[in-house]
C-alpha positions as CSV (number, residue, x, y, z in Angstrom):
1,M,80.1,20.4,17.0
2,T,76.6,18.9,17.2
3,D,75.3,17.3,14.0
4,T,71.8,18.7,13.1
5,S,71.5,17.5,9.6
6,S,68.7,15.0,10.6
7,A,66.9,17.2,13.1
8,P,63.6,18.9,12.1
9,A,63.6,22.6,11.3
10,A,63.0,24.8,14.4
11,D,60.0,26.5,12.6
12,A,58.3,23.4,11.4
13,T,54.7,23.1,12.3
14,P,53.0,19.9,13.2
15,S,50.6,18.3,10.4
16,T,47.0,18.9,10.8
17,R,45.9,16.4,8.3
18,R,43.4,13.9,9.6
19,P,43.8,10.3,9.1
20,P,41.5,8.8,6.5
21,G,38.1,7.7,7.8
22,P,36.3,4.5,6.9
23,A,35.2,4.0,3.3
24,R,31.8,5.3,2.6
25,I,29.3,2.9,1.2
26,P,27.0,4.7,-1.4
27,Y,23.4,4.7,-0.5
28,R,21.2,2.9,-3.0
29,S,17.6,3.7,-2.8
30,P,15.1,0.7,-3.2
31,P,13.7,0.1,-6.5
32,R,10.8,2.3,-7.4
33,Y,7.6,0.9,-8.8
34,D,5.4,3.4,-10.4
35,T,2.5,1.2,-11.5
36,S,0.3,-1.6,-10.3
37,E,1.6,-3.8,-13.0
38,E,5.2,-3.2,-12.0
39,V,4.4,-4.0,-8.5
40,E,2.7,-7.1,-9.3
41,R,5.4,-8.3,-11.6
42,A,8.1,-7.8,-9.0
43,F,5.9,-9.2,-6.1
44,P,3.6,-11.8,-7.7
45,H,2.4,-13.4,-4.5
46,A,-0.2,-11.7,-2.6
47,T,-2.0,-12.1,0.8
48,Q,-5.1,-10.0,1.5
49,V,-6.4,-8.9,5.0
50,I,-9.8,-7.3,5.6
51,R,-9.0,-4.1,7.3
52,R,-12.2,-2.2,8.0
53,G,-11.4,-1.8,11.7
54,L,-8.2,-0.7,13.5
55,W,-5.0,-2.4,14.6
56,M,-3.5,-1.8,18.0
57,V,-0.1,-0.2,18.1
58,Y,1.4,-3.5,19.6
59,E,-0.2,-5.5,16.7
60,Q,1.3,-3.2,14.1
61,A,4.7,-3.4,15.7
62,E,4.7,-7.1,15.9
63,M,3.4,-7.4,12.3
64,N,6.1,-5.1,11.1
65,A,8.8,-7.3,12.7
66,M,7.2,-10.4,11.1
67,L,7.2,-8.8,7.8
68,G,10.8,-7.7,8.2
69,G,11.8,-11.3,8.6
70,L,10.2,-12.3,5.4
71,G,12.4,-9.9,3.4
72,E,11.4,-7.4,0.7
73,H,7.7,-6.9,0.2
74,R,5.1,-4.2,-0.7
75,S,1.7,-3.5,1.0
76,G,-1.0,-1.1,0.3
77,C,-4.7,-0.7,1.3
78,F,-7.8,0.2,-0.7
79,N,-11.4,0.1,0.1
80,G,-10.9,-1.9,3.4
81,I,-8.6,-4.5,2.0
82,G,-4.9,-4.7,2.9
83,T,-2.8,-6.3,0.2
84,F,0.6,-7.5,1.1
85,R,2.9,-8.7,-1.9
86,F,5.9,-11.0,-1.8
87,T,8.4,-12.4,-4.0
88,Q,8.0,-16.0,-2.8
89,P,4.8,-18.0,-2.4
90,E,5.9,-19.4,0.9
91,H,6.2,-15.9,2.3
92,A,2.6,-15.1,1.3
93,A,1.4,-18.3,2.8
94,A,3.2,-17.7,6.0
95,F,1.9,-14.0,6.4
96,A,-1.6,-15.4,5.7
97,E,-1.3,-17.8,8.6
98,Y,0.1,-15.2,10.8
99,A,-2.9,-12.9,10.0
100,F,-5.2,-15.6,10.9
101,D,-3.3,-16.6,14.2
102,K,-3.1,-13.1,15.3
103,R,-6.6,-12.2,14.3
104,L,-5.7,-9.2,12.2
105,H,-8.7,-9.4,10.0
106,R,-11.1,-6.6,11.1
107,L,-14.6,-7.0,9.6
108,K,-16.4,-4.0,11.3
109,A,-15.6,-0.4,10.7
110,N,-13.6,1.3,13.6
111,S,-13.5,-1.9,15.6
112,T,-10.6,-3.6,17.1
113,H,-12.2,-7.0,17.3
114,G,-10.2,-9.6,15.5
115,A,-12.2,-12.2,13.5
116,T,-11.9,-15.9,13.5
117,R,-11.0,-18.0,10.5
118,E,-14.7,-19.0,10.1
119,E,-15.9,-15.5,10.3
120,V,-13.3,-14.4,7.7
121,A,-14.2,-17.1,5.3
122,L,-18.0,-16.1,5.5
123,E,-17.1,-12.4,5.0
124,W,-15.0,-13.2,1.8
125,E,-18.0,-15.0,0.5
126,R,-20.5,-12.2,1.4
127,R,-18.1,-9.6,-0.2
128,A,-17.9,-11.5,-3.3
129,A,-21.6,-11.7,-3.8
130,E,-22.0,-8.0,-2.7
131,R,-19.4,-7.1,-5.3
132,E,-21.5,-8.5,-8.2
133,E,-24.5,-6.7,-6.9
134,I,-22.7,-3.4,-6.7
135,L,-21.2,-3.7,-10.1
136,A,-24.7,-4.7,-11.5
137,W,-26.2,-1.6,-9.8
138,G,-23.5,0.6,-11.1
139,R,-24.1,-0.5,-14.7
140,L,-28.0,-0.1,-14.3
141,T,-27.8,3.3,-12.8
142,G,-24.9,4.6,-14.8
143,M,-23.0,5.4,-11.6
144,T,-20.0,3.2,-12.4
145,R,-19.1,5.6,-15.3
146,Q,-19.6,8.7,-13.4
147,V,-17.6,7.4,-10.2
148,V,-14.7,6.2,-12.3
149,A,-14.5,9.3,-14.3
150,H,-14.5,11.4,-11.2
151,Y,-11.8,9.5,-9.6
152,R,-9.6,9.7,-12.6
153,A,-10.2,13.3,-12.9
154,E,-9.2,13.8,-9.2
155,R,-6.0,11.8,-9.8
156,H,-5.4,13.7,-13.1
157,V,-4.9,17.0,-11.1
158,G,-2.6,15.2,-8.5
159,A,-4.9,14.0,-5.8
160,W,-3.9,11.0,-3.7
161,S,-6.0,7.9,-3.9
162,W,-7.9,8.4,-0.5
163,P,-9.1,12.0,-1.4
164,A,-10.0,11.0,-4.9
165,H,-12.0,8.0,-3.5
166,L,-13.9,10.2,-1.1
167,A,-14.7,12.7,-3.7
168,A,-16.1,9.9,-6.1
169,A,-18.1,8.4,-3.2
170,R,-19.9,11.8,-2.7
171,L,-21.4,11.4,-6.2
172,I,-23.2,8.4,-5.0
173,E,-24.1,9.9,-1.7
174,K,-25.7,12.9,-3.5
175,A,-27.5,11.0,-6.3
176,H,-28.5,7.9,-4.2
177,P,-28.9,8.9,-0.5
178,T,-30.3,5.5,0.4
179,V,-27.1,3.8,-0.2
180,T,-25.8,3.1,3.2
181,D,-22.0,2.9,2.4
182,P,-21.2,5.0,-0.7
183,C,-17.6,4.9,-0.1
184,H,-17.5,1.0,-0.4
185,Y,-19.7,1.2,-3.4
186,A,-17.3,3.7,-5.2
187,G,-14.3,1.6,-4.2
188,V,-15.8,-1.5,-5.8
189,M,-16.4,0.3,-9.0
190,I,-12.9,2.0,-9.0
191,E,-11.2,-1.3,-8.3
192,W,-13.0,-3.1,-11.0
193,A,-12.1,-0.5,-13.7
194,E,-8.5,-0.2,-12.7
195,R,-8.2,-4.0,-12.9
196,E,-10.1,-4.5,-16.1
197,H,-9.0,-1.4,-18.1
198,R,-5.7,-0.5,-16.5
199,S,-3.9,1.2,-19.4
200,W,-7.0,3.4,-20.1
201,F,-7.6,4.0,-16.5
202,W,-4.3,5.6,-15.7
203,R,-4.0,7.5,-19.0
204,C,-3.1,11.1,-18.3
205,C,-3.1,10.6,-14.5
206,R,-0.4,12.1,-12.3
207,G,1.7,10.4,-9.6
208,L,2.0,6.8,-8.9
209,H,-0.3,4.6,-11.1
210,H,-1.8,2.4,-8.4
211,L,-4.6,2.6,-6.1
């Protein structure tokens, strides 16, 4: 007689259970910074690049790789100025040198010509003097109040920064057609109000509270 006590049953079916896969690492989204104040507190060291013109695709790709090597950062662009924020001062300094070496500053609208260090230094001086002139003009004409109010109204109903900026610039274009760059004028006024009166500026506005 054959011993069948240890043999599997004739009608047993093979197991279809799959072996366990690798453990899943839960996705953690990066921290969200909803306001200008939060961004500046988390990334206190900034480098600014004049961006009135255009970057070539290869320049953007090389810059992205360089920034990736510096670790976490935040960037934004408003009124022709790109601001890159970092957690460490040496990262901001390294990117500032990179922007000079690669001539990433673009001083003329729609131009791909990169400026030299000397040209950039002169342009910052010119912009600083022009800013004071624009703010004085805005106070004298009353346009600062109108432009800022219109920008805030657009953001209140959910508009993004650029459409709101353009809508505010049209007020200057309509009221003062001799102004050659109403968008820049509006940007100077908007940026000043956001910086000097931040809590009031964003009151009741929807979306992210930064320009």
